[in-house]
C-alpha positions as CSV (number, residue, x, y, z in Angstrom):
1,M,161.4,189.6,221.3
2,A,157.6,189.6,221.7
3,N,157.9,193.3,222.4
4,K,159.7,193.9,219.1
5,Q,156.8,192.1,217.3
6,N,154.2,194.2,219.1
7,N,156.1,197.4,218.1
8,R,156.0,196.4,214.4
9,N,152.3,196.0,214.7
10,R,151.8,199.5,216.1
11,N,151.8,202.9,214.4
12,N,154.2,205.6,215.6
13,D,151.5,207.0,217.9
14,G,151.1,203.5,219.5
15,S,147.8,202.8,217.8
16,M,147.1,199.5,216.0
17,T,148.0,199.2,212.4
18,V,145.5,198.2,209.7
19,E,147.4,194.9,209.3
20,E,147.1,194.1,213.0
21,A,143.4,195.1,213.1
22,G,142.7,192.9,210.2
23,R,144.5,190.0,211.7
24,K,142.7,190.4,215.0
25,G,139.4,190.7,213.3
26,G,140.0,187.6,211.2
27,E,141.0,185.6,214.3
28,A,137.9,186.7,216.2
29,T,135.7,185.9,213.2
30,S,137.2,182.4,212.9
31,K,136.4,181.8,216.6
32,N,132.8,182.9,216.2
33,H,131.9,181.2,213.0
34,D,131.9,177.6,211.6
35,R,132.6,176.1,208.2
36,E,129.0,176.7,207.0
37,F,129.5,180.5,207.5
38,Y,132.5,180.5,205.3
39,E,130.9,178.3,202.7
40,E,127.9,180.7,202.6
41,I,130.0,183.9,202.2
42,G,132.1,182.2,199.6
43,R,129.0,181.2,197.6
44,K,127.6,184.7,197.9
45,G,130.9,186.2,196.8
46,G,131.0,183.9,193.8
47,E,127.5,184.8,192.8
48,A,128.2,188.5,193.1
49,T,131.4,188.1,191.0
50,S,129.4,186.2,188.3
51,K,126.9,189.0,188.2
52,N,129.5,191.7,187.8
53,H,131.8,189.9,185.2
54,D,131.3,188.4,181.8
55,R,132.8,185.5,179.9
56,D,136.0,187.4,179.0
57,F,136.8,187.9,182.7
58,Y,136.6,184.2,183.4
59,E,138.6,183.3,180.3
60,E,141.3,185.8,181.3
61,I,141.7,184.6,184.9
62,G,141.5,181.0,183.7
63,S,144.2,181.7,181.1
64,K,146.4,183.5,183.7
65,G,146.0,180.7,186.2
66,G,146.8,178.1,183.5
67,E,149.9,179.9,182.5
68,A,151.1,180.2,186.1
69,R,150.4,176.6,186.7
70,S,152.1,175.5,183.5
71,N,155.2,177.6,184.4
72,Q,155.2,176.0,187.9
73,R,155.0,172.5,186.4
74,D,157.8,173.3,183.9
75,N,159.9,174.5,186.8
76,D,159.2,171.3,188.7
77,N,160.4,169.3,185.6
78,N,157.3,167.1,185.8
79,D,156.5,165.0,182.8
80,S,153.0,165.1,181.3
81,D,150.7,163.0,183.3
82,G,147.9,162.8,180.8
83,K,145.7,165.2,182.7
84,M,144.0,168.3,181.3
85,S,146.1,171.4,181.8
86,R,145.0,174.0,184.3
87,E,144.7,176.5,181.5
88,E,142.3,174.2,179.5
89,A,140.3,173.4,182.6
90,G,140.0,177.1,183.4
91,R,138.9,177.8,179.9
92,K,136.4,175.0,179.8
93,G,135.1,176.0,183.2
94,G,134.7,179.6,182.2
95,E,132.9,178.6,179.0
96,A,130.5,176.3,180.9
97,R,129.8,179.0,183.5
98,S,129.2,181.6,180.9
99,K,126.8,179.3,179.0
100,Q,124.9,178.7,182.3
101,R,124.5,182.4,182.7
102,G,123.6,182.9,179.0
103,N,126.6,185.0,178.0
104,K,127.4,183.4,174.7
105,K,129.7,185.1,172.2
106,D,128.5,185.6,168.6
107,N,130.8,182.9,167.3
108,D,129.6,180.1,169.7
């Protein structure tokens, strides 16, 4: 069985697939780095994303996330628990972040 798994992770010429290389690289990285490393690269990625995208981007992803979460909650048949919806939280978070960065729309 292990041999079948190894065969699925190999190209026809016996070389490693991109998927297998990525998995192995991720495993090696996780062995060599601690939580602070991942926190730092996450922070840097967030900063880079905020430099490259405007308020509309954050509103759109917040809205999409809110819709997905709302649909998930509807499917779970949960009653309203009085908490802010994910969509509203995403919208408010996007607006707050945009204001921090000074990207205000004309109608704000």
